[in-house]
N, C-alpha and C positions, 0 to 999 in steps of 0.2 A: 547263666549271666543275667543279672536283673534287668528288666525292662523299665520303661518310664512308669512312674507311679499311676495308680488307677485313675486318679483325678485328672491326669493328663490325656486320657483316652488313647491308648496305644495305637488303635486303628483309626484314629481321627474323629471318632464319634462314639458316644456311649451306647447308641443303638446297635453297634456292631459287637459289643461285648469286649472280652479280653482274650489275648492270644493264648491264655492258659485254661480256658473253659473246657468242659468235657465235650467229647465228640457228639453226644446225643443232643446237648443244648445247642451246639454249633449247627447241627443239621436242622433242628426246629427253627432256629433263628434265621438261617439262610433261606429256607423254604417260605417261611412266613413273610419275610421282607420281599423276596421275589414276587410272590403272589400279590401282595399288597401294592407294590410299585407298578407292576404290569397292569393291574386293574385300574389304578389311578391314571396311568398313562392313556390307556384306551378310553377311559371316561372323559379325560381332557380332550381327546380327539373328537369324541362324540359331541361334546358341548360345542366345540369350534365348528364342526360340520353343521350342526343344527342352527347356530347363530349365523353362519355365512349363507346357508340356503334360505333361511327365513327373512333376514332383514338386510344383509350386507350386499351380496352380489346381485345385481339386477338380472332379470331374465324371466323366463316362464316360471310359474308357481308349481314347483315339482312336489309340493305338499298338498296339492289339490286332491281332495278325497275321491271325487268322481273319476277323474282322469288317471290318477296314479295309485288308486287304492290297492291294487294287487301287488304293486311294487313296494309300497310303504308298509303294508300289513302282512305280506307273505315273504317276498324275496329278502327284504332287508332284515326282518327278525330271524329268519332261518339262517342267513349267512352270518349275521352277528353272533348267533348262538354257537354255530360251528366254529367260527373264528375265536370266540371266547374259549371254547374247550381246547382247541388246538394251541392257540397262542398263549393262554395262561396256564391251564392245567398240564397239558402235554409238555409245554415249554419248560415249566418249572420242574416237573418230574424228570425230564430228560437232563436238565442241568444238575439236579441233585444226584442223579445216577452217575453222571460223568464225574462228579466231584466226590464220589464215594471214598476215594483214597484219603481226601482231607478229613472227611467225616469219621473214617475209621482210624485216623491218626497214624498213618503209615507213610513211609518214604515213597514219593511218586516216581513213575517212570518218566522218561523224556517226553513221550507222547501225552502222558497225563499232565505234565507241566504246560505244554503248549496248548492243550485243550482248555486247561483252567484259565490261562491268560487270555485266550480268545473267546471265552464263553460269553462275555457281554455282547460282542459283535455277533456271535452265533444267534443269540436270542433276538438282537435287533434285526438280523436278516430274516428271521421268521416273521417278525412284525411287518417288514417290507413286503414280503411275499403275500401275506394275508391282506394287507391294505391295498396292494396293487391288484390282487384278484378282485377285491370288492370294487375298486375303481373301474376296472374293465367290465365287470358284470353289470353293475348298476348304471354306469354311463351308457352301455350299449342298450340296455332295456329302456331307459329314459329316452335315449336318442331315437329309438324305434317309435316311441310314442310321439315325441316332438323333437326334431333335429336341433332346434334352437336351444334346447336344454343341455346339449352336450358340453359346451364350454363351462357353463355354470356348474354342473354336477362334477365335471373333471377337476375343476379348480378347487372346489370345496372339499372333495374327498382327498385330493392330493395335498391340500394344505393341512387338513386334519391328520393325514398319514405322516406328514413331515413332522408335525409336533409329537405324534406318538412315538415315532422312531427315535427322535432326539431325546425325549424324556426316557424312553426304554433303555437307551444306551447308557446314559449317565446314571440312572437309578440302578440298573443292573450292575454296572461297574461298582457302584457304592455298596450294594448288597453283598457282592462277591468278594469284597476286600479280605475277609478272613481266609478264604481259600486262596486268593492271590498271594497273600502274605506267606502262607505255607509253601506255595510253589516257588516263590522267589527265595525263601529261606533255604530250600533244598538246592538252589543253584539255578539261575536263569539260563536255559539253553540258548535262547535267542530272544530279543525284545519283540514284544507284540505291540506295535504302535498303530493300531487301527485309528485311534483318535488320541493323539498325544496332546500336549499343551496347545499346540497350534490347531489340532482338530477340534478340541473343545471350544476354542475361540470361534472357529468357523461355525460350529453348531449354534453357539449363542448368536452369532450374526445372522445365521440363516433364519432363525425364528424371530429375533428381535428386529431385524431390518429386512432381510431378503423376502420372506413370505409377506409381511404387511405391504412392502413397496410394490411387490408383484400384484397383490390384490388391488391396491389403489390404481395401478397402471391398467389392470383389466377393466376395472370399473370406468376409468377414463376412456379406454378404447371403446367400451360398450356404449358409453354416452355419445360418442361420435358416430358409431354405426347405427344405433337406435335412439336418436335424440328424443323422438316423440314418446319413448317408453321410460325415459330417465328424467324425472323432474328434479328440481333443485332440492326439494324436501327429501326425496329418496337418496340423492347423492349425500346430503348432510347426514342422514341416518346411517348410510353405509359407512361413511368415513368415521363417524363417532363410534359405531359398533366395532369396526376394525381397529380403531385406536384403543378401545377398551380391551379388546382381545390381546393386542400387542403389549399393552401396559401390564396386564396380569400374567399372561403366559411367558412373555419375553422376560419379565422380572424373575419369574420362577426358574426359567432355564439359565439365566445369567447367574442367579444365586447358586444353582447346582454346580455350574461350571466353576464359579469362584470357590465354592467350598471344596470341590475335588482338587483345585489347584493349591489352595492355601493350607489344607490339612496336612499334607506331607511337609510343607515348609514349616508349619507351626510345630510339628513333632521334632523336626531337626533343630529348630530354635530352642525348644525345651531341652533337647539333649545337650546342645552346646552350653546352655545355662548350667546343667548338671556338671559338665566337664569343668567349667569355670569355677564351680564350687569345690572341685577336687575329686568328684566322683567319676573316675575313668572307667568304671565297670558298666556304665550305662550303655544301653543298646536300643535303638529305635526299630520298630517293626517296619519291614520293607513290604509294602502292599500296593504300590503304584507301578503299573507296567510301562509308564512313560518316562520321560527325561527326569521327572521328579523322583521316580523310583531309583534312578541312578544316583540322584542327590542323597537319598536315604542310605543307599549302599555305601556311597562315598563317605558319609558321616561315620558309619560303623567301621569302615576301614581306617578312617582317621583316628577313631577312638581306640581301635586295636593298636595302631602305631604308637599313640600316646601312652597307652597302658604298657606296651613293650618297652618304650623309652624310659618310663618311670621305673619299671622292674630292673632294667639295666642300670639306671641311675642309682637305685637303692643298693643293688649288688655292688656297684662300683664304690659307692660310699662306704659300704661295709668292709671293703678290701683296703681302701686307701685312707679312709676317714672322710666324714661329710664335708669338712672345710676344704680339703684338697680336691674332693670331687666337684664342689661348687666352683672353685677357682679354675678347674680344668674345663668345666662347661661354659663358664662365662668369658674366658679369654683363650687365645691360641696357646696351646701347650708347646713350648720349645725347650731344647736342651739348654742347660746353663742355670744360673741362679742369681741371687742378690744377697748382699750382706744385711744381716738383721741382728738386733739384740734379742736373744732368746734365753729361755730357761728350759732345762731338760732334767728328766730323772730316768735313771736306769734301774729297773727292778728285776731281781734274779731269784728264783726259787732256791732255797738252801736244802742240800741233801737230795737233789733230784735224782742223782745216780743211784742212791740206795733205794729211793722210792720206786724207780723203774725196775730195779732188779728183784724187789720183794713183792710186787703186786702185778696182777695181770694187766696187759696193755690197755684193755677197755676201762679198767678202774683208773689207771694213770691218766688216760685222756679225760675221763669225767672229772678227776681232781683238778687237772690243768684248766678245764673249762670253768669250773667254779672259782678258781683262783683268778683267771683272767676276767671273769665277769665282774668281780669286785674292782679290779684295776680299771677296766674300761668305764665302769659306771662313775667312779670318782673323777677320773680324767675328764669325762664329758661334763660332769657337774661343775668343774672348775675351768672350763673353757679351753682345755687342751685337746690334743688328739694323739692317738697311738700311731706312731710312725711305722713301727714294724714289730712283729713278734719273732723272736729268735729261740725256737725250741721252748724252754721253760722261762724265758726272759722276755722283757718288753721295754721298748724306748718310747717315752712320751715327750712331746714338744709343746711348749707354751710360748706364744708370740709369733708363730709362723704356721701356715701362710697368712693368717689374719692377725691383726694387732690385738693385744690385750693390755689394758691399762696397767695392771700389776702382774706381769708375767712371772716375776720371781715369787711373789707372794702366793700366786695360784699354784705354782709348782710345789712349794713347800707345804701348803695346806693339803693338797691332794696326796702328797706322800704320807703326811701324818695320818690322815683319814684312812688310807689304805692299810697302813700298819695296824691301826686300831680295829678295823673291821675284820681283817684276816684272823685276828685272835679269836673273835666270836663266831665268824661265819665259816672259816676254813681252818679249824684248829689242828688238822692232820699235818699241816705244813707251815713253814715260816719262810719269809722272804727278806732279802736284803735290799735296801734302797739307797741310791746315791743321787743327790741333787746338786746340779751346778748351773752356772749361767755365764753369759758373755757374748761375744760377737762371733757369729758363724755365718757360713754361706748356706742359704736355703734355696733349693730349686730341683730341677729335673736332672737326673744323672742316669746314664745308660747309652743306648744307641737310638737312632731315629725310629727304628721299628719297635723298640721295647725300652721303656724307661720307667723310672719311679721317682716320686717326690721324696726328698730326704734332706737332712741337714749335715753339714760336714764342718768340723772345727774343733777347737780345743775344749769347749764345754761338753761335747759328747764324749771325748776321751776321758775328761775328768770325771764325769758322772759314772762312767763304767768302772774307773779305778776306785771311786768312793764306794760303789756298790760292792766291789770285792772286799774292801777294807771293812765295810759295815757288817760282813758275815761274822766277824769276831768282836763287834762292838755291842754294848748294852743297847737293847731295843732295836738293833739291826737296821738303823737308819742314820745316815750322815749327810751333811750338806756343807758346802763351802761358805766361808765367812762372807765372800763377795755376794753370794746369793742372798743371804740373810740381810746384809746391808742394803741390798737393792729392793727389799720387800717393804711393804707398808708396815707402819709401826704395829698395827693390830696383829699381824702375823709374826713379825720379828720378836715380839714379846714371848712367844712360845719356844724360842730357841736360846741356847747358851753356847758360848764358844769354849773350845778345848785346846788341845795341843796343836802344834804345827807339824806337818809331815811333807815329805817330798814324795809325791806319787810316782809310780813307775812310768817312765817315758816322759816326765816333765822335769824341767830344771828349777822352776820357781816352787817355793813352798806353798802349801795350802793350809790355811787355818780351818780346822774342823769345827763343825757345829752339830749339835744334836738336840732333839726336842726335849723340853722340860716337862711337858704334859702329853 
């Protein structure tokens, strides 16, 4: 089934490639994106920690070379290096190994599906553990040197870790969309909503509002406790620096959360536009493990339903005629009918018994299909519809259920065209055509559980009798004078009148007409 076009970014971003790319390219893309994003997240955290420690949070100068040299030049570099190896290299390698099923392009087990959908949270938990370990280690060591440094160091590392974890989750979720799409495509065993739409909003609030406000409160509290160490200049610098951090990183996190929320909605919107244009074969990739993923799945189910409905509608139209199908779909179908002025023609294959006895059944069916193809084509071209096929015969109606300006002329023209085409396109057989018109009842006949649309009245009987009579007439086509008189002049000119006959089952005489050309 076709996905959205490449320009529509099936996975919400061109960075994530296409759902049909090779397993090798998918593996390289996922590992490269994960490594880059985790590095960027930790770098952002390091920048925030450096800014908070140096100019924002008041307190002891923990960057003092003489007092804290062994912490800053030995403990911190060693721990950061180990955290980098574990958090980035080991984390991404572990993630790629757990997603090997998606890279190998095979069907996942239930456990693999759950692992895939929870992988962003697993990577984020690893960052939480590493940053918590760093917070405890460095705060403890700095506190042993100067106990007054504990609040400052704890807050700065905690704030930086919060930023890193928030970025890690959103960016990892973004990078792992191709794998999540494969897992959800195979069937979602249960929703993994570690950070759904509400969770993403909370993450944005946490960095954009929670952490900055907490920092300002801590600075304010510190100014009350140590007013002699917190001058107005230092307060102004701290507030400006914290505001700058908030504007930059808060905006980035808000953008990431917004993109994660709007990308699935945009894909669904593009899919709906395709459906509106008549493309019911469209399918959007389901890659979001939150409520938005259910929206994507819901769209695909809706498209499947529309596609099935159109298939049934097309099949229904093929069986009963497009006009009848449209009428049945647009209004309540009930038993009964209405009187209408209509024109009908009845066409019957001549010598069908001999054909059936002299040819194999498959060849007879092929011949009938060629014969009816000509009949249906001309009836459609002239605005009528085939009401029913009866073995080797067919009944066509003009003027019901929809109105036709010149129903008599259309029926006569269709009959002439069919006779002419059969000579050239199906020369193995000949057909007799009878055309009649008048007032008849058109509607649904049958029972409540099973009925069909048809017409009942004298014109139908007259057309059938004329068809029988036409088998022995020149050109094998006859119409009633009433029908010719009811046609437009342009069509009536092609007919001339002949004798009057009393058709079987009728008391009134019928003046016959036959085509001149």
